[in-house]
N, C-alpha and C positions, 0 to 999 in steps of 0.2 A: 589619467589617474589609475594606478594599479589597484588590484583587488585588495591588497593589505591596507593601503591608505583609505580606500573607500569604506571598508568595514570598520577600520579604526575610527574614522570620522563618524560613522553611524553610531558606533558604541558610545562615543563621547557625547553625541547628541541626546542620548538617553538621560544624561544628567539634567538637561533642561526640560525634557519632555515628561519624564516619569519619576524623577527624584532619586534619592540615594539608594533606596532598597532595590529598585529596578536596575540601577547601575551596578550594584554588587552582583546581582544575578547575571548581568550581561558579561561579566568578567570570567566567571567560572561555571561551566555546566555541571549539573549534578544529577545523580540517580536517586537522591534522597530528598524528596519534597512531599507535600501533602497532595498526592495524586488523586484524580477522580477514580472511582472504583473499577471501571472497565479498563483502566490503564495502570492499575496499582502495581502490577508485577510485570517484569520483563521476561520474554521468552529466552530460552537458551537451547542449544542443540548439541548432540554428540553423535558422530558418525563412526561406526566400527564396522569395517568391511561393507557389506551390503545394507546394514541396518542403520536407520536414522531414528534416534530417540529425541523427540522434541518435548521440552517441558514448558508448561504454561501456554498451551494452545487455548485461545479464548473461545468459549462456547456459551455466550450470554443468551438468555431468553429475553427477547425484546417485546414488550407489550405496547409501549409507546416510547417517545423520545426520552421521557423522564421516569418511566416505570419499567424496570428491568431487573433481572436476577443475574448478577455477575458470577460467572463460573469459569474456571480454568482447569484444564485437563492435561495429563501427560499422554502422549500418543507415540506410537512406533510405526514407522513406514519402511518399505523396502525400495531402495533405489532401482532395483531391477524391475519393479512394478510401476515405476513412473513412466507414463506414456506420452503426456502432452502438457502444455501450459497455455492458459487462456489469459486474455488481456481485458480488464474491465475499465471503463471510463465513466465517471459520474460528473457531468457538467454542473457548474454552479448556475442556479436559475437566473440570477440577475446579470451575471457576466459569463455566458457560455464559453467564451474563449479560455476561461479558467476552469479547471476541473480537478477532481481527484482521480488518480489511477491506481490500479491494483493488479497483481498477478495471482492466478490460481493454478496450482499444480494438481494434475489428475493422476491418481494411482489406480491401477486395475489389478487387484489381487485375483487369483484364479478361483477362490472359494467364496467370494462375497461381492456385493455391488461395488462400483468404483467409489473411491474416497477422494476428497479434495482438501488441500491445505492452501489457504488464501494468505497472501502477503500484502499488507497495507502499511506503507510508510507514512507516518503521521507526526504532527506535533504531539507532545505528551503534556496534557493539560493538568494544571493544579485545580483544586476545588475552587469554584467561583470564577475560573478563568475562561475567557472566550477567545476565539480566533479572530485576529485582525491582520491583514496582509502586511500593513506597515510595521506592526510589531515583529513580524517574522523577519524583517530586515534589520531589526535592532537587538537581535540575540535575546529575545524574551521567551523563547520556547526551546525545550530540549527536543531532540529527534528520537523517535522510537519506531521499531518495526513491530507491528501487531501481526502475530501469526494466529489465524482464526479459522474456525469452522466456516465453510462458505455460507451457510444459512445465517450465521451471525453477521459476518462482514457485509454481505450483499443485502440480506433482509433488513438490516438496520437502515441502510440508505434508501431502499425502495419503500419500505412500509413505515418505519418510525419517522424518518426524516422526509419522506415523500419526495425524494430526488429521482430524476430520470437515470436509468442505468442501462449501459450498453455492454454486451458480452461478445468479444471477438475471439474465435479460435485462432491460434497462431500457426505458423508454418514450422515451428521448431520441431526437430526430430526428437525421438526419445533420448538420444545421447546428449543433444544440446540442452534439452529440458533438465536432464540430470546435472549437467555441468552448471547450469544456471542456478539450480536449487542449492547446490553445494556452495557456490559463491555467495548466494543470499544468506545462507545459514552462517557462513564465516563472518559476514557483516553483523548479523544478529548477535553473535557471541562477542564481537568487538565492542558493540554498544553497551552490552551488559557490564563490561569491565571498564570501558572508557567512554563516558557520555560525550555527546556532541550537541551543539546548537543546531536547530533547524534554521534554514535560511530560505526565504520566499523565492529567491531567484536561483541560488546555487546548490542548495541542499534540501530538496523537496522530494515529493513522491516520484515525479517523473524523471528528474535528473538522476536519482539513485537507480531507477530501473534501467535507464540508458547506460549508466556506468557498468552495471552488472552485465548487460548484453555485450558491451564493448570489451569487457575483460574476457568473456568467453569467446567472442568473435571480434578481434581487434578491428577498430574502425568500421564496424558494421553500421553504426548510426553516426552519420556525419553531424557536425554542429549545425543546428537549424533553429530558427526562431520558434518553431513549433514545439521544441522541447521546453522552451521558456513559457509557452502558452499551452498548457497541457490539454485544454479543451480542443486543440487542433492536433494533438499527438496521434489520434487514430488515423487521420489522413496521412500524416508522416509515415506511420507504420505501414499503411496500405501502399503508399508510393514506394517504400523500401522493400516491399515483398515480405514483410514480417507477419502479415495477416492473411488468412485464407480468403481469397476473393470469391464473392458470390455476385458476379456481374461487375457493374461500375461501383465506385466508392459509395455513391448515394444508395444503390441497391444493397450493398453490403452493410451499410450503416442501418438501413431500415430493418434488415433481417436481424441485426444485432440488438435491437431494442427489446428489452426483456422486463420492463418495469411492471407491466400488468401480470406477467407470469410470476414474477418474484413476490408480488403482493399476495396473489392467490395461493402460492405455495409456502408462504412464510411459516406456517405451523406444521408443515409436512416433513416427515423423516426422509421423503424423496425429493427434497428441495432441489438438489443439484440436477437430478434427472429431469424434473419438471421444467426448470427454466431453460433447459436445452432442447426441449421438444419443438 
């Protein structure tokens, strides 16, 4: 069965499973719905020469999962100051073979501490809507790229959601990191003007990261079941030489575990520095 037939069949099944309203949603993706506050606005970016202007960088203050202050900022970066990119993985507690993955780009300006821009590919949730993997295969969620302050995107998961978080430095050179960011921001702008559906298998956090890497370095990540099981994607990245090794994979993973550090630093302006100590 080809991909088109498979997804057409799934979309048709929504009629029986969810009713007419959900069926209409499954036909046409939209950027205009009653979104939850932390996903209410889409980011966009403009690159002029060396300067990257990013609008709507999320910088929420998280006090708990349900108590937070949504904030969005416009920030400016220099491509020439982008030095590295890190890979985050957040396994699901009940099914650790499934996980959320993120990238974080580190900028090192000469006159101030390093800054980080975190990229998190997510479902865009409406008010009252919760995630379910089976719905993700039935075109029930739009896809969005959250561009966020690292303390927001990582602190949310470690402290508010109480998830385990792993931080892996990658082997990407500054030049590759810059190419990767430019490719990511191009996708960000595409989604702002042309919405897409999230898909649990084919259009999720990890498949999008893999596509960005393969556009920058063709065929760098071969097709592998561990892309479809993001909780195993760190082992794939280690095997492919994409992560900086610190001994064996098990030793590297143990070193990457930062949950306690992230919780302790959640309210600190030095969050990014402290989780990397």
